[in-house]
MMTF fields as JSON, N, C-alpha, C and O atoms, coordinates in Angstrom:
{
  "mmtfVersion": "1.0.0",
  "mmtfProducer": "UNKNOWN",
  "numBonds": 267,
  "numAtoms": 268,
  "numGroups": 67,
  "numChains": 1,
  "numModels": 1,
  "chainsPerModel": [1],
  "groupsPerChain": [67],
  "chainIdList": ["A"],
  "bondAtomList": [4, 2, 8, 6, 12, 10, 16, 14, 20, 18, 24, 22, 28, 26, 32, 30, 36, 34, 40, 38, 44, 42, 48, 46, 52, 50, 56, 54, 60, 58, 64, 62, 68, 66, 72, 70, 76, 74, 80, 78, 84, 82, 88, 86, 92, 90, 96, 94, 100, 98, 104, 102, 108, 106, 112, 110, 116, 114, 120, 118, 124, 122, 128, 126, 132, 130, 136, 134, 140, 138, 144, 142, 148, 146, 152, 150, 156, 154, 160, 158, 164, 162, 168, 166, 172, 170, 176, 174, 180, 178, 184, 182, 188, 186, 192, 190, 196, 194, 200, 198, 204, 202, 208, 206, 212, 210, 216, 214, 220, 218, 224, 222, 228, 226, 232, 230, 236, 234, 240, 238, 244, 242, 248, 246, 252, 250, 256, 254, 260, 258, 264, 262],
  "bondOrderList": [1, 1, 1, 1, 1, 1, 1, 1, 1, 1, 1, 1, 1, 1, 1, 1, 1, 1, 1, 1, 1, 1, 1, 1, 1, 1, 1, 1, 1, 1, 1, 1, 1, 1, 1, 1, 1, 1, 1, 1, 1, 1, 1, 1, 1, 1, 1, 1, 1, 1, 1, 1, 1, 1, 1, 1, 1, 1, 1, 1, 1, 1, 1, 1, 1, 1],
  "groupList": [{"groupName": "MET", "atomNameList": ["N", "CA", "C", "O"], "elementList": ["N", "C", "C", "O"], "formalChargeList": [0, 0, 0, 0], "bondAtomList": [1, 0, 2, 1, 3, 2], "bondOrderList": [1, 1, 2], "singleLetterCode": "M", "chemCompType": "L-PEPTIDE LINKING"}, {"groupName": "THR", "atomNameList": ["N", "CA", "C", "O"], "elementList": ["N", "C", "C", "O"], "formalChargeList": [0, 0, 0, 0], "bondAtomList": [1, 0, 2, 1, 3, 2], "bondOrderList": [1, 1, 2], "singleLetterCode": "T", "chemCompType": "L-PEPTIDE LINKING"}, {"groupName": "GLU", "atomNameList": ["N", "CA", "C", "O"], "elementList": ["N", "C", "C", "O"], "formalChargeList": [0, 0, 0, 0], "bondAtomList": [1, 0, 2, 1, 3, 2], "bondOrderList": [1, 1, 2], "singleLetterCode": "E", "chemCompType": "L-PEPTIDE LINKING"}, {"groupName": "ALA", "atomNameList": ["N", "CA", "C", "O"], "elementList": ["N", "C", "C", "O"], "formalChargeList": [0, 0, 0, 0], "bondAtomList": [1, 0, 2, 1, 3, 2], "bondOrderList": [1, 1, 2], "singleLetterCode": "A", "chemCompType": "L-PEPTIDE LINKING"}, {"groupName": "VAL", "atomNameList": ["N", "CA", "C", "O"], "elementList": ["N", "C", "C", "O"], "formalChargeList": [0, 0, 0, 0], "bondAtomList": [1, 0, 2, 1, 3, 2], "bondOrderList": [1, 1, 2], "singleLetterCode": "V", "chemCompType": "L-PEPTIDE LINKING"}, {"groupName": "ASP", "atomNameList": ["N", "CA", "C", "O"], "elementList": ["N", "C", "C", "O"], "formalChargeList": [0, 0, 0, 0], "bondAtomList": [1, 0, 2, 1, 3, 2], "bondOrderList": [1, 1, 2], "singleLetterCode": "D", "chemCompType": "L-PEPTIDE LINKING"}, {"groupName": "SER", "atomNameList": ["N", "CA", "C", "O"], "elementList": ["N", "C", "C", "O"], "formalChargeList": [0, 0, 0, 0], "bondAtomList": [1, 0, 2, 1, 3, 2], "bondOrderList": [1, 1, 2], "singleLetterCode": "S", "chemCompType": "L-PEPTIDE LINKING"}, {"groupName": "CYS", "atomNameList": ["N", "CA", "C", "O"], "elementList": ["N", "C", "C", "O"], "formalChargeList": [0, 0, 0, 0], "bondAtomList": [1, 0, 2, 1, 3, 2], "bondOrderList": [1, 1, 2], "singleLetterCode": "C", "chemCompType": "L-PEPTIDE LINKING"}, {"groupName": "PHE", "atomNameList": ["N", "CA", "C", "O"], "elementList": ["N", "C", "C", "O"], "formalChargeList": [0, 0, 0, 0], "bondAtomList": [1, 0, 2, 1, 3, 2], "bondOrderList": [1, 1, 2], "singleLetterCode": "F", "chemCompType": "L-PEPTIDE LINKING"}, {"groupName": "ASN", "atomNameList": ["N", "CA", "C", "O"], "elementList": ["N", "C", "C", "O"], "formalChargeList": [0, 0, 0, 0], "bondAtomList": [1, 0, 2, 1, 3, 2], "bondOrderList": [1, 1, 2], "singleLetterCode": "N", "chemCompType": "L-PEPTIDE LINKING"}, {"groupName": "PRO", "atomNameList": ["N", "CA", "C", "O"], "elementList": ["N", "C", "C", "O"], "formalChargeList": [0, 0, 0, 0], "bondAtomList": [1, 0, 2, 1, 3, 2], "bondOrderList": [1, 1, 2], "singleLetterCode": "P", "chemCompType": "L-PEPTIDE LINKING"}, {"groupName": "LEU", "atomNameList": ["N", "CA", "C", "O"], "elementList": ["N", "C", "C", "O"], "formalChargeList": [0, 0, 0, 0], "bondAtomList": [1, 0, 2, 1, 3, 2], "bondOrderList": [1, 1, 2], "singleLetterCode": "L", "chemCompType": "L-PEPTIDE LINKING"}, {"groupName": "HIS", "atomNameList": ["N", "CA", "C", "O"], "elementList": ["N", "C", "C", "O"], "formalChargeList": [0, 0, 0, 0], "bondAtomList": [1, 0, 2, 1, 3, 2], "bondOrderList": [1, 1, 2], "singleLetterCode": "H", "chemCompType": "L-PEPTIDE LINKING"}, {"groupName": "ARG", "atomNameList": ["N", "CA", "C", "O"], "elementList": ["N", "C", "C", "O"], "formalChargeList": [0, 0, 0, 0], "bondAtomList": [1, 0, 2, 1, 3, 2], "bondOrderList": [1, 1, 2], "singleLetterCode": "R", "chemCompType": "L-PEPTIDE LINKING"}, {"groupName": "ILE", "atomNameList": ["N", "CA", "C", "O"], "elementList": ["N", "C", "C", "O"], "formalChargeList": [0, 0, 0, 0], "bondAtomList": [1, 0, 2, 1, 3, 2], "bondOrderList": [1, 1, 2], "singleLetterCode": "I", "chemCompType": "L-PEPTIDE LINKING"}, {"groupName": "GLY", "atomNameList": ["N", "CA", "C", "O"], "elementList": ["N", "C", "C", "O"], "formalChargeList": [0, 0, 0, 0], "bondAtomList": [1, 0, 2, 1, 3, 2], "bondOrderList": [1, 1, 2], "singleLetterCode": "G", "chemCompType": "PEPTIDE LINKING"}, {"groupName": "LYS", "atomNameList": ["N", "CA", "C", "O"], "elementList": ["N", "C", "C", "O"], "formalChargeList": [0, 0, 0, 0], "bondAtomList": [1, 0, 2, 1, 3, 2], "bondOrderList": [1, 1, 2], "singleLetterCode": "K", "chemCompType": "L-PEPTIDE LINKING"}, {"groupName": "GLN", "atomNameList": ["N", "CA", "C", "O"], "elementList": ["N", "C", "C", "O"], "formalChargeList": [0, 0, 0, 0], "bondAtomList": [1, 0, 2, 1, 3, 2], "bondOrderList": [1, 1, 2], "singleLetterCode": "Q", "chemCompType": "L-PEPTIDE LINKING"}, {"groupName": "TYR", "atomNameList": ["N", "CA", "C", "O"], "elementList": ["N", "C", "C", "O"], "formalChargeList": [0, 0, 0, 0], "bondAtomList": [1, 0, 2, 1, 3, 2], "bondOrderList": [1, 1, 2], "singleLetterCode": "Y", "chemCompType": "L-PEPTIDE LINKING"}],
  "groupTypeList": [0, 1, 2, 3, 4, 1, 3, 4, 1, 5, 6, 7, 8, 5, 9, 8, 10, 11, 12, 13, 14, 6, 15, 2, 4, 8, 3, 9, 9, 10, 3, 6, 4, 13, 4, 11, 2, 16, 6, 15, 8, 14, 8, 2, 15, 13, 11, 16, 5, 9, 4, 4, 16, 2, 15, 17, 4, 11, 5, 6, 11, 11, 18, 3, 13, 1, 0],
  "groupIdList": [1, 2, 3, 4, 5, 6, 7, 8, 9, 10, 11, 12, 13, 14, 15, 16, 17, 18, 19, 20, 21, 22, 23, 24, 25, 26, 27, 28, 29, 30, 31, 32, 33, 34, 35, 36, 37, 38, 39, 40, 41, 42, 43, 44, 45, 46, 47, 48, 49, 50, 51, 52, 53, 54, 55, 56, 57, 58, 59, 60, 61, 62, 63, 64, 65, 66, 67],
  "secStructList": [7, 2, 2, 2, 2, 2, 2, 2, 2, 2, 2, 2, 2, 2, 2, 1, 7, 7, 7, 3, 3, 3, 3, 7, 7, 5, 1, 1, 7, 2, 2, 2, 2, 2, 2, 2, 2, 2, 6, 6, 7, 7, 7, 7, 3, 3, 3, 3, 3, 3, 3, 3, 3, 6, 6, 3, 3, 3, 3, 3, 3, 3, 3, 3, 3, 3, 7],
  "xCoordList": [0.542, -0.199, 0.648, 0.127, 1.784, 2.845, 3.207, 2.865, 3.626, 3.931, 3.024, 3.29, 1.772, 0.662, 0.416, 0.124, 0.818, 0.522, 1.36, 0.964, 2.637, 3.731, 3.522, 3.712, 3.065, 3.401, 2.342, 2.749, 0.917, -0.201, -0.028, -0.716, 1.055, 1.314, 2.034, 1.745, 3.332, 4.127, 3.883, 4.353, 2.704, 2.095, 1.973, 2.647, 0.459, -0.353, 0.837, 0.879, 1.686, 2.861, 3.376, 3.462, 4.005, 4.422, 3.101, 3.304, 2.021, 0.731, 0.013, -0.747, 0.3, -0.991, 0.017, 0.955, -0.235, 0.143, -0.239, -0.554, -0.098, -0.299, 1.151, 2.227, 1.144, 1.545, 1.649, 2.503, 0.646, -0.021, -1.12, -2.282, -0.573, -1.476, -2.109, -1.376, -2.88, -3.496, -3.914, -4.139, -3.986, -4.995, -5.083, -4.169, -6.565, -6.484, -7.099, -7.987, -7.047, -6.796, -7.519, -7.408, -8.291, -8.915, -7.795, -7.031, -7.569, -6.514, -6.797, -6.003, -7.421, -7.22, -6.838, -7.333, -5.796, -5.619, -3.84, -3.189, -3.311, -1.86, -0.935, 0.255, -2.008, -1.094, -1.448, -0.683, -2.79, -2.758, -1.707, -1.035, -1.745, -0.503, 0.663, 1.2, 1.299, 2.67, 2.618, 3.566, 1.623, 1.33, 1.603, 2.424, 1.032, 1.105, 2.43, 3.28, 2.646, 4.783, 5.418, 6.526, 5.585, 6.31, 6.489, 7.599, 5.058, 5.324, 5.215, 4.422, 5.862, 6.557, 5.588, 5.87, 4.09, 2.869, 3.401, 3.821, 3.313, 4.083, 2.629, 1.589, 2.889, 1.538, 1.241, 2.143, 0.093, -0.196, -1.042, -1.021, -2.043, -2.847, -3.983, -4.443, -4.567, -5.413, -7.034, -7.211, -7.986, -9.55, -10.35, -10.59, -10.535, -11.12, -12.705, -13.359, -13.015, -14.546, -14.841, -15.907, -13.912, -14.24, -14.501, -14.325, -14.981, -16.081, -17.066, -17.157, -17.467, -18.873, -18.474, -18.446, -18.275, -17.836, -18.67, -18.487, -19.89, -20.462, -20.974, -21.085, -21.372, -21.947, -21.348, -21.952, -19.539, -18.919, -18.143, -17.619, -18.279, -17.544, -15.966, -15.408, -15.598, -13.413, -12.637, -13.034, -11.734, -10.665, -9.809, -9.459, -9.801, -9.271, -7.908, -7.635, -6.826, -5.449, -5.075, -5.342, -4.654, -4.677, -2.629, -1.694, -2.653, -1.197, -1.898, -2.997, 0.155, 0.242, 1.763, 2.689, 1.627, 2.633, 3.036, 3.002, 4.131, 4.131, 5.448, 6.324, 5.189, 6.156, 7.354, 8.353],
  "yCoordList": [-1.361, -0.224, 1.176, 2.281, 1.039, 2.312, 2.342, 3.488, 1.918, 2.123, 2.976, 3.76, 2.146, 2.844, 4.485, 5.284, 4.539, 5.863, 6.955, 8.119, 6.566, 7.275, 7.514, 8.559, 6.199, 6.219, 7.876, 8.891, 7.564, 8.522, 9.709, 10.724, 9.507, 11.257, 12.007, 13.129, 11.125, 11.446, 12.192, 13.278, 11.033, 11.526, 12.989, 13.663, 13.412, 14.305, 15.58, 16.343, 15.367, 16.349, 16.487, 17.702, 15.59, 15.733, 16.045, 16.346, 15.911, 16.301, 17.254, 17.693, 17.803, 18.803, 19.74, 19.305, 21.411, 22.513, 22.653, 23.686, 21.18, 21.071, 21.539, 21.555, 21.849, 22.24, 21.295, 20.469, 21.647, 20.422, 19.28, 19.599, 17.687, 16.703, 16.681, 17.371, 16.259, 16.342, 14.691, 13.992, 14.164, 13.052, 12.772, 12.943, 12.173, 12.165, 10.925, 10.773, 9.939, 8.726, 8.888, 9.823, 7.682, 7.308, 7.242, 6.282, 8.204, 7.478, 6.225, 5.871, 5.792, 3.827, 3.18, 2.056, 3.568, 3.091, 3.133, 3.738, 2.449, 2.355, 1.942, 2.05, 1.413, 0.793, 1.425, 1.554, 2.339, 3.505, 4.842, 5.363, 5.321, 6.252, 5.855, 6.668, 4.162, 4.044, 4.206, 4.525, 3.957, 3.596, 5.191, 5.46, 6.469, 8.425, 8.585, 9.301, 8.016, 8.493, 7.674, 7.966, 6.894, 6.05, 6.794, 7.043, 7.352, 8.029, 9.378, 10.098, 9.912, 11.331, 12.517, 13.64, 11.607, 12.686, 13.103, 12.229, 14.273, 15.141, 15.207, 15.848, 14.649, 14.821, 16.1, 16.869, 16.441, 17.849, 18.33, 19.413, 16.986, 17.234, 16.437, 16.033, 16.192, 15.336, 16.244, 17.206, 15.788, 17.098, 15.497, 14.355, 16.255, 15.332, 14.964, 15.875, 14.214, 13.862, 14.259, 14.753, 14.027, 14.165, 13.225, 13.54, 11.942, 11.35, 10.357, 10.517, 9.694, 8.641, 7.531, 7.521, 6.91, 5.1, 4.103, 3.765, 3.661, 2.315, 2.66, 1.844, 4.164, 4.453, 5.396, 6.058, 5.287, 5.257, 6.786, 6.86, 7.81, 8.955, 8.68, 8.437, 8.876, 9.105, 10.222, 11.008, 10.285, 11.624, 10.88, 9.771, 11.848, 11.849, 12.019, 12.494, 11.875, 12.48, 13.31, 12.871, 14.155, 15.088, 14.911, 15.222, 14.401, 14.266, 14.927, 14.895, 15.815, 16.539, 16.303, 16.157, 16.328, 16.969, 17.01, 16.196, 18.2, 19.276, 18.925, 18.068, 20.063, 20.165, 20.33, 20.441],
  "zCoordList": [-0.035, -0.226, 0.227, 0.08, 0.7, 0.546, -0.721, -1.015, -1.605, -2.702, -4.183, -5.094, -3.613, -3.976, -4.083, -4.974, -2.085, -2.505, -2.534, -2.609, -2.472, -2.781, -4.435, -5.058, -4.95, -6.592, -7.019, -7.582, -6.475, -6.834, -6.048, -6.155, -5.145, -4.712, -5.544, -5.961, -5.865, -6.549, -7.915, -8.254, -8.906, -9.621, -10.026, -10.804, -8.945, -8.614, -9.11, -10.076, -7.983, -7.793, -8.992, -9.17, -10.472, -11.481, -12.695, -13.87, -12.172, -13.186, -13.113, -13.976, -11.61, -11.512, -10.891, -10.223, -11.177, -10.287, -8.619, -8.026, -8.027, -6.845, -5.84, -6.439, -4.577, -3.909, -2.657, -2.334, -2.153, -1.192, -0.754, -0.5, -0.675, -0.909, 0.867, 1.576, 1.377, 2.46, 2.627, 1.639, 4.064, 3.974, 5.243, 6.05, 5.583, 7.152, 7.424, 6.585, 8.221, 8.824, 10.296, 11.089, 10.408, 11.804, 12.738, 12.635, 13.713, 14.917, 15.627, 16.499, 15.469, 16.092, 15.252, 15.183, 14.228, 12.353, 12.361, 11.509, 13.371, 12.76, 11.77, 11.475, 11.376, 9.66, 9.026, 8.071, 8.932, 7.886, 8.135, 7.245, 9.781, 9.829, 9.079, 8.327, 9.271, 9.318, 7.135, 6.418, 6.827, 4.795, 4.711, 3.834, 5.523, 5.134, 5.797, 5.268, 6.831, 7.056, 6.478, 6.928, 5.848, 4.866, 3.839, 3.368, 3.258, 1.839, 2.359, 1.752, 3.398, 3.155, 3.901, 4.319, 3.869, 4.8, 6.503, 7.261, 6.825, 8.252, 9.206, 9.056, 9.802, 11.115, 11.459, 11.792, 11.427, 11.801, 12.865, 13.45, 13.057, 14.068, 13.814, 12.746, 15.645, 15.669, 15.675, 16.423, 14.821, 14.751, 15.569, 15.176, 16.839, 18.023, 17.44, 16.933, 17.496, 17.618, 16.194, 15.826, 15.507, 13.777, 12.537, 11.36, 13.043, 11.715, 13.025, 14.242, 12.416, 13.1, 12.099, 10.868, 12.719, 12.267, 13.193, 14.362, 12.036, 12.905, 14.173, 15.089, 14.268, 15.475, 16.527, 17.371, 16.207, 17.374, 16.637, 15.526, 17.592, 17.534, 18.075, 19.145, 16.642, 16.714, 16.274, 15.414, 16.751, 16.268, 14.648, 14.243, 14.321, 12.906, 12.904, 14.007, 12.203, 11.806, 10.914, 9.796, 10.896, 9.664, 9.373, 10.112, 8.233, 7.728, 6.172, 5.62, 5.742, 4.439, 4.278, 5.076, 2.606, 1.833, 1.382, 0.46, 1.438, 0.285, -0.67, -0.55, -1.774, -2.716, -2.162, -2.872]
}
C-alpha cells in the first residue's frame, strides 16, 4: 500500500499544479498512519470527534505532504 500511495502522490505532484496534498486517517488505525508516514506525509494534528464510524465518534489524524 505504501508504494501505491507514494506513486499516486508523486504522480499528482508531477502532473498537476499542486503544492500540498493532505490525508486523514482514523486515530485508531496505526497501519494507515504508517503508510502515510512512510510515504513522506507529516503529522499536522488531531481532529477531535471528527468522524462517526459504525455509530462510534472517533478522532482523525491529519497528515500532509508538500512539494
